[in-house]
FIZALO-715263 format. One record per residue (C-alpha): z, x negated, y negated; residue in one letter. Coordinates in steps of 0.5 Angstrom, whole numbers, padded with zeros to 4 digits, always signed. Layout:
% FIZALO-715263
ZXYA ...
***
This chain:
% FIZALO-715263
+0021+0044-0038M +0016+0038-0039I +0012+0038-0045H +0005+0038-0044T +0000+0037-0050D -0007+0038-0052N -0009+0031-0050K -0006+0031-0043N -0009+0037-0041M -0006+0036-0034I +0000+0041-0031N +0006+0037-0031I +0010+0042-0029N +0006+0044-0024R +0006+0037-0021L +0013+0036-0021K +0014+0042-0017S +0010+0040-0012R +0013+0033-0011M +0019+0035-0010L +0018+0041-0005E +0014+0035-0001M +0020+0031-0002A +0024+0036+0002Q +0020+0034+0008I +0024+0029+0011G +0029+0029+0006K +0034+0023+0007T +0042+0024+0005A +0041+0019-0001K +0035+0022-0004G +0029+0019-0001G +0024+0021+0004V +0023+0018+0012T +0017+0021+0013R +0013+0016+0020L +0006+0017+0021A +0005+0022+0026L +0011+0025+0026S +0014+0032+0026E +0015+0031+0019E +0008+0028+0017D +0005+0034+0020K +0009+0038+0017E +0007+0035+0010A +0000+0035+0012R -0001+0043+0014K +0003+0044+0007L -0002+0039+0003F -0008+0043+0007I -0006+0050+0005Q -0005+0048-0003W -0013+0045-0002M -0014+0051+0001Q -0011+0056-0004E -0015+0053-0009L -0022+0054-0005G -0023+0047-0004M -0027+0045+0004E -0022+0042+0007T -0023+0037+0015R -0019+0032+0019V -0023+0026+0021D -0022+0023+0028D -0017+0018+0025V -0013+0024+0022G -0015+0023+0015N -0016+0029+0011I -0021+0031+0006Y -0021+0036+0001G -0028+0037-0004R -0029+0041-0010L -0038+0042-0009E -0042+0039-0015G -0048+0041-0018K -0052+0035-0014D -0049+0037-0006R -0052+0031-0004Q -0050+0026-0009A -0046+0021-0007P -0038+0023-0007V -0033+0021-0013V -0027+0020-0009M -0019+0019-0010T -0013+0020-0006G -0007+0016-0003S -0002+0017+0003H +0003+0022+0005L +0007+0017+0010D +0013+0013+0008T +0017+0007+0011V +0025+0009+0014P +0029+0011+0008K +0023+0011+0003G +0022+0014-0004G +0019+0020-0006K +0014+0018-0010F +0010+0012-0006D +0003+0014-0003G +0005+0021-0004V +0004+0022-0012L -0003+0019-0011G -0005+0024-0007V -0002+0030-0011L -0005+0027-0017A -0011+0028-0015A -0010+0035-0013L -0008+0037-0020E -0013+0033-0023A -0018+0037-0018M -0014+0043-0020E -0015+0042-0027T -0022+0041-0026I -0023+0047-0023R -0018+0051-0028E -0023+0049-0034R -0030+0049-0032G -0031+0043-0031I -0039+0041-0029E -0039+0035-0025H -0046+0033-0022T -0042+0030-0016H -0038+0033-0011P -0030+0030-0011I -0026+0029-0005E -0019+0028-0005I -0016+0024+0002V -0010+0023+0004S -0011+0017+0009F -0007+0016+0015T -0002+0011+0017N -0002+0006+0010E +0005+0003+0011E +0004+0001+0018G +0011+0002+0019A +0011+0007+0025R +0004+0004+0028F +0002-0004+0026A -0002-0006+0022P -0002-0002+0016Q -0008+0002+0013M -0010+0004+0019L -0014+0011+0017G -0017+0007+0012S -0019+0001+0017G -0023+0005+0021V -0028+0009+0015V -0029+0002+0013T -0030-0002+0020G -0024-0006+0019K -0021-0003+0025F -0025+0000+0031S -0022+0007+0033K -0022+0005+0040E -0017-0001+0037Y -0013+0005+0033V -0013+0010+0038Y -0008+0004+0043E -0003+0002+0038R +0003+0003+0040E +0010+0005+0036D +0017+0002+0038A +0018+0007+0043D +0011+0006+0047G +0008+0013+0044F +0000+0012+0043H -0003+0013+0037F -0008+0017+0040K -0003+0022+0044N +0001+0022+0037E -0005+0024+0033L -0006+0030+0038Q +0001+0032+0039K +0001+0034+0032I -0005+0037+0032G -0009+0033+0027F -0015+0029+0032L -0021+0031+0028G -0029+0029+0029E -0032+0022+0028E -0038+0026+0023K -0032+0028+0018D -0031+0021+0016R -0031+0019+0009A -0039+0018+0008R -0043+0017+0001H -0038+0014-0004I -0040+0013-0010A -0034+0011-0013A -0026+0011-0010F -0020+0011-0016L -0013+0011-0013E -0006+0012-0017L +0000+0009-0015H +0007+0007-0017I +0007-0001-0018E +0013-0002-0014Q +0014-0008-0018G +0018-0009-0024P +0012-0011-0029I +0010-0004-0033L +0017-0003-0034E +0019-0010-0037A +0014-0010-0042E +0015-0003-0043N +0008+0000-0042L +0006+0006-0038S -0001+0004-0034I -0003-0001-0031G -0011-0002-0030I -0011-0006-0023V -0017-0011-0023E -0016-0013-0016G -0011-0015-0010V -0008-0021-0008A -0010-0025-0002G -0005-0027+0003F -0003-0031+0009S +0002-0029+0014W +0004-0035+0018M +0009-0035+0023E +0013-0042+0023V +0016-0044+0030K +0021-0050+0031L +0024-0053+0037S +0029-0057+0038G +0035-0058+0043Q +0039-0052+0045S +0047-0055+0046D +0054-0052+0048H +0057-0050+0040S +0064-0054+0042G +0061-0059+0046S +0055-0063+0042T +0058-0067+0036P +0055-0065+0029M +0051-0072+0029T +0047-0071+0035M +0045-0065+0035R +0038-0062+0034K +0040-0055+0031D +0032-0052+0030S +0036-0046+0025L +0039-0051+0020V +0032-0055+0019A +0029-0048+0019A +0034-0046+0013S +0033-0052+0010A +0025-0051+0010I +0026-0044+0007I +0030-0046+0001Q +0024-0050+0000E +0018-0045+0001I +0021-0042-0004S +0022-0047-0009K +0015-0049-0008W +0012-0043-0010A +0017-0041-0016A +0014-0048-0019N +0007-0046-0018K +0008-0041-0024K +0000-0038-0023D +0003-0032-0019G +0003-0035-0013T +0009-0031-0008V +0012-0033-0002A +0017-0030+0003T +0020-0031+0010V +0022-0024+0011G +0023-0024+0020R +0027-0030+0023I +0030-0031+0030R +0033-0036+0034T +0034-0038+0042T +0038-0037+0046P +0041-0032+0040G +0049-0033+0042I +0054-0035+0039I +0056-0041+0043N +0050-0044+0043A +0046-0049+0038V +0039-0046+0037P +0034-0049+0041G +0028-0046+0038Q +0028-0042+0031T +0022-0038+0029I +0020-0035+0022F +0015-0032+0018S +0012-0034+0011V +0007-0029+0007D +0004-0033+0002I +0000-0029-0003R -0005-0031-0010H -0010-0027-0013P -0015-0033-0012E -0019-0035-0005A -0019-0042-0006D -0013-0043-0009Q -0009-0039-0003L -0013-0043+0002D -0011-0050-0002Q -0004-0047-0002Y -0003-0045+0005K -0006-0052+0008E -0001-0055+0002E +0005-0051+0005L +0003-0052+0012K +0004-0060+0010Q +0010-0060+0007F +0014-0056+0013I +0011-0060+0018Q +0013-0067+0014D +0020-0063+0013M +0021-0062+0021A +0019-0068+0023A +0024-0072+0019K +0029-0067+0023E +0026-0069+0029A +0024-0062+0030I +0018-0061+0033D +0013-0056+0029C +0007-0051+0031S +0004-0046+0025I +0000-0040+0027N -0003-0036+0022E -0002-0029+0024I -0005-0024+0019G -0009-0025+0012S -0014-0022+0007N -0018-0024+0003R -0017-0023-0005P -0021-0017-0007V -0024-0016-0014R -0025-0008-0016F -0031-0005-0020S -0032-0007-0027S -0035-0001-0029N -0029+0004-0026I -0025-0002-0030I -0028-0001-0036H -0027+0007-0036V -0021+0006-0035L -0021+0002-0041N -0025+0007-0045D -0020+0013-0044I -0014+0009-0045C -0017+0006-0052Q -0019+0013-0054E -0012+0016-0053D -0008+0010-0056Q -0005+0009-0049L -0002+0002-0049P -0004-0002-0042Y -0004-0008-0038K -0010-0011-0033R -0006-0014-0028M -0007-0015-0020I -0004-0012-0014S +0001-0016-0010G +0001-0010-0005A -0004-0008-0001G -0007-0001-0002H -0012+0003+0002D -0017+0002-0005A -0017-0005-0003M -0021-0003+0004Y -0025+0003+0000I -0027-0003-0004N -0032-0006+0001Q -0037+0001+0002I -0036+0004-0005A -0035+0001-0013D -0026+0002-0013T -0021+0001-0018A -0013+0003-0019M -0008+0006-0024L -0001+0004-0023F +0005+0007-0027V +0011+0004-0028P +0017+0004-0023S +0024+0004-0025V +0027-0002-0023N +0021-0005-0021G +0024-0002-0014K +0020+0001-0008S +0020+0002-0001H +0028+0005-0002C +0031+0011-0004E +0033+0009-0010E +0025+0009-0012E +0024+0013-0018A +0018+0013-0024T +0019+0018-0030S +0015+0024-0031W +0013+0022-0038K +0010+0016-0034D +0007+0020-0028I +0004+0026-0034E +0000+0019-0038K -0003+0016-0031G -0006+0023-0029V -0009+0024-0036S -0012+0018-0035V -0014+0020-0028L -0017+0026-0029Y -0020+0024-0034K -0024+0018-0030A -0026+0023-0025L -0029+0028-0030C -0033+0021-0032R -0035+0018-0026L -0037+0025-0023A -0042+0026-0029S -0046+0020-0030E 
***
């Protein structure tokens, strides 16, 4: 059993039990989880989550893109909602903490509020957003995107997975196509607890990260066009090999980002060649570039700088080059009011913490467009996430959920 002292108040053993039970749904051979959005595993997880909420006497509802809500009524039923939560879907062979911790931590916090008879003016709602990961239906964060107007319902309904199945049909199939009138509305504050998915908190021996915002990103597709020739009969000195040019450029992209030393990160995560056979010089190579930075102006500057040096390097190799931006998000800054509440709680409880920027996208970045928003991070062991080895210590989780509970109490009483 994990000791729960009066300072923490929440019941970590109850939360751990629920987390481990949920992790059985879609469990992989190596202890991870595969629970793709709108799959049978997702359906089972959704039903269990709703069951737990209803056992606590919470009002539950589902909206037209499958987002699930549970409500604890406040003294003022008309007051705007204080909301918390995250997502239940995972990537293939993902971990048991990403997303689901934010959902079940919110459930634990709300059960503690109910048990202790804490009075609150504002209603408090828990949410599990649909398709946060984007692993089955691209792009990511479709559920929160519809709620905030980032995506239209029609756009989301038409998304297809790799097998050609449509979002709306799969949502109907699992029985979670609700109504538009049940979407989240009139949100006063939104607070999302999440694992860090990176190494910083663990490296600094800290249990809490107070997230001030989310880095912006630009996704680019680089197309290099040379000449496809026979691999045996074309001399090395007479080749226009697009892949050789790409490999040199990719190495320089990594060095370029590392030399910035200001939080810039750049990643080449996808590459393909044409004709893509063993005995042909690659005539065309297409690769992605993901560049991120927490400041909008700097991101714009670096994006143009990166484009220019890619084009210059391609030109030196007599390779044609085109670069298209295929996705982007501006940097997000979270609510100073909620951040101050989190600061105060950590200082009162003598919990060392770090104010930080999230490099990864989360539902909170969309909700920030319609409500005061912030996030809490707890450490990821060895910085690992989106893998079966993903882990966070229960001691750190207990501290994080305690801060979440106290923050909800304060925000809902304002």
